[in-house]
N, C-alpha and C positions, 0 to 999 in steps of 0.2 A: 458369513458374519458383514454386515455392512462397516458394523464400526473398527473392524478389523483389516479389512479392504480398503476402507476410506470413503468420502463422499465424493457424490460428484458435484458440480456446477449446481443442478437440479434439486438434489437433496439436501444442500445446505439451504438455498432459499425456500424450500419446504418448511425444514424445522426450524429457523430463524426469522426472528420479525425484523429485522433491520440489518440489509450485510454491505458493506463497504468495499469495495475492488480495489484492488494495487494494482499501478501498470504493471507489476512482474509476472501477473497473470498471463498477461499478452506478451509475455518474451518470446523471439522469435525462434525458433529450434535452428534453424534455416541458416540466422545470423549469427549465431552465436560464437563466442570467442576461437572455438576449437577451427574453425573456416576463414579465418583471418587470412590466413597466408594463401586460400587457393585464387582461381580466379572472381576479380568481381568481390570478393570474403562473401560470399554464401555457397550455402551447398541446395543446388539445385531438385536436390532427391527432397528434400524436406519442407520445400513450399506449398504441394498440397496439402501437405496434415497442418498447415501453417495456419494458412486457406480456411477450412474446418474449422479449426479451434477459434478465429474471430468471428466466424460465421457462426458457431454458438454461440460466444460472448452477445453477439447480433441481439439474435434470438432469442436470447433470455432475458435483456433490457427491452427488447420490445413487445417482451409479455410481461414482465414483473418489474420492469425497472418504476417507472412515477408512484408505484405505493411501497416498496421495500428496497428498492436498488439507489446505490448511492455512490458518489464519490468525489473528490477534491478539482480545485483548477487545475493544484500542479501536477497531478497525477494527467491530467489533459493535454499539460504543458510538453509532460515528457514523449505522452503517447506520437505528439503533434511529431517531437524530434525526430522518432521512429519513422514516420511520415515521410519527411523531409529526408530520411538518409534513404529510403527506398525510393525515392522520385529521383533521387540524384543517382542512384543508380543506371535506373532506367534510362537520364539525359546520356548517362555517357554511356552506355551500349549504346544507345538508339544516336549516337554523333560519330560511334566506331563504324555501325553501320552503311551510314552516308558515307562515311568515308569510304570506306573499303569495296561499295556500289560504285565511286566515282575513279577509282584507279582500277575499277572493272576487275576485281577479285573477290575469290570467297572469304566468308568470314563465317570461323571456325567454334568460336568460343562459348558463345550459345546458341543453341537454337529456336525455333519460330517459339513453340511450344512451351517453351520456359519460360520467354519473353511474355509468353502471353500471361503464363501463370504470373508472373512477378506482380504483371499490369492488374493485375484481379487480389493478388494480395494486397497492392496499394490502394486500390480500387474503398477494399474491405476494412481496410484500418480506416481512413477518410470515413468510412460512413458509421464506423463504431466510434469516431474521433466526436461528431457530429452529434450522436446517440448520447454518449456521457456527460456533453458540455452539456443537456438538456437534466440531467441526476446531480448537477455539484451540491453538494450540500449547502458549502461554505456564498454561493450564490443568493439560496433559501433566508436567510437568515438576517437580520438586523433589528437594529435597536437596542435594547438588553440583550436578547438573546445572543447578537454581534459581540457586545461586550465579554457577557460572559464567556463564549466560546476563545475569543481572544485570549482570556483570562486561563481557559485548560492550555491553549498553545501555548501563552507562556511558561506552563509550570511543566508541560511535556520536554521543552524544546533545550529546558534547563536541564532536567532530568539526560536528557540525550547527549549535550555538551556536556559530561558530566561521568556517562556510562560507555561511548562510544569509543572514545584514544581508549579505554582502560582492556575492551574487548579488540581492538584493533592488537595494542602492545600486546596481548595473550595472545590473539594469530601466530605477528609477527616473531615473539619465545618460543612459537612450534614450530618456528619455517612456515606456515602458511601466508601465501600469497594470494590475495581475495580481490579482483577485479572488483569495485563498486563504483555505482553513479556518482553523481558530483556529492560530496559528503556535505557541503554549504546549501544544498536543495533543502533539508530538510523534509523532504516531503513523508517519512517515515513516522517524524514528530507528529505532524499535522494530523496525520490519517488518526492515527490513534488518539489526537484529544478532540479529532470528531465526534469518533465511537464514546468518550466518555461523556463529550455534552447528550450527544442522544439518548446515553442509557441513563443524566441525569435530568436531563429538559427536557426527553420526550418519554421518560420512564419505560423503555423497550429493550430487550434484548440484545443485543449489537454483536457481527462475527467481522471480523478481516478475513479476508482472500488475498492470499498472497504467498509467493515465493521465494520471497525474503525473509533470514531467519534472522534477521535483527531485530524484526519485529516482536518475538519470541521473548529476545535477551530483554530489550528495551520492557515490554510489559510483563513481562516477570517479575524482574529486580525493583523497575520504577513500581506498580501495583503495592510491592510489599513496603515500601517505606512510605509511600502514600498511604497506606491505611495503618502505620506506625502508633504503638501502645503510645511514646511518649508525645507524640505532635496535640500542642493545643490551640485548640482553636473552634468559634462557636456553630452550636450544631454538629459538633464532629458526629453527635449518633446517627442523626437524620442520616449525615454525610457516606454514613458506613451502611447503614441502612437499605439507600436506596442503591448503592452498589453494590450488595450484595443479593439483591432481588432482582436487579437487571445488570446480570453477569456481560462482560465482553471477554467475546471467543476468539483464540486466534489459530485459524487453519491456514496447515501449510502444506504445499506440495510434497503427496507421497515421492520416497522416489521411487520408486519401482514403475511410475506413471511420470517420470522425467521425457519419456519420449512416445510415448501414445495417444498427442495429439487431442482430436477432441474427445475421447476417452479417459481425460487424466481425473485422477481423485484426490483429493485432499483429506487430510489426517486435521482433527481437531484437537492442536498440540497442547492447549492452555484455557484456561477458562478463571475468568480472575476472582472468582467467589469459591477458589479451591487453593488460592495461593491465602498461603499462614502469614497474617501482618508479622512485621520485624516489631519484636519489645523496643528499639528503638534506631531515632532516621542518624544514621551514621557518615551523611553528608555534613562536615561540618564549614567548610570553603571550598569555593570554586573561585578561579579568575576570570573579569570579566572586567570589559573594559576600563572601567573605572577603579579597578584594583580587586580585592578579595572580597567576597561575600557572604555572609554568615548565611548559607543555605535552607537552614530549618528555620528561622528567623525569617524568610524570604517567603518560602514553600506556605506558613503559619499565615501569613497577610496575603497570599493570595487564594490558602482556599476560605478565609474567613468572604475577601470578596465575596464568590463563589457563595457560598452557603447562606452569606445574608440574603439574597436576592432566591436559592433553589429551594431554600426550605422556608423560605417567607411563608405563613396561613396561607398566604392568598394563591400563591405559586403553587402547594401542596396540594387545596381543592380545587387545582382546576383539571 
């Protein structure tokens, strides 16, 4: 049964109205941390499957991208870092080959087939990066839409600033040392804010596809508080009704498919309209650059600004 085995990327795109890609779905098995101590820091045996995976995503973007697939500029920037890293490896290998030829000795670390595959991978990532640039949601909005988008971003960043350190603390208490991309980039929060903006402003069911469990953690707790019974802001019923009608779904990579290349499957781990609202908004203060802030009042002020636009009679009937 599909629901038990998980969904392919094609399955998700078919069943959802809008799909957001996180950069983690482009994670390269050949360059994972377990191979950092071998020659040049990658596993040649995994490059072919990585190429297939990137080609699959590119093909999906070409077919469905303009209509229902989006990402954000920060995701493209992260992919650019991967592109730069691979091209750096290629240059290093090429330089060593030139030195070996100059000294009239054989170069044994990498064969031509592997070098050609690595070159193909770099080309495929660069091609994907160009395709993703065309579907950056935050490049397509302006004016009033952009202002509401920034408000959602401010709101989710605040939740992330509070929840991520708590999760990290719990992981350390359990002895879990997890390597994570730059915590200051806030890509997770911005992608989640994008999903909320699409749900509220476009009135569409939105999915985030990722391999990063932080999305599940942040949306599960954040949405519960966002819908808290004791929050007081104008048009609260309208806000809650729209989010219940157009939920956000988080799809996480199934553990069993982590090394299956283009046959990867994702599980729909979370749907926001199935989250029970909190009775009480329990974040009272949070440390900011200007000192401690009353989070509940801050959230209510942001929600008032958002709903003033989104729940206006003019917008509701567009």
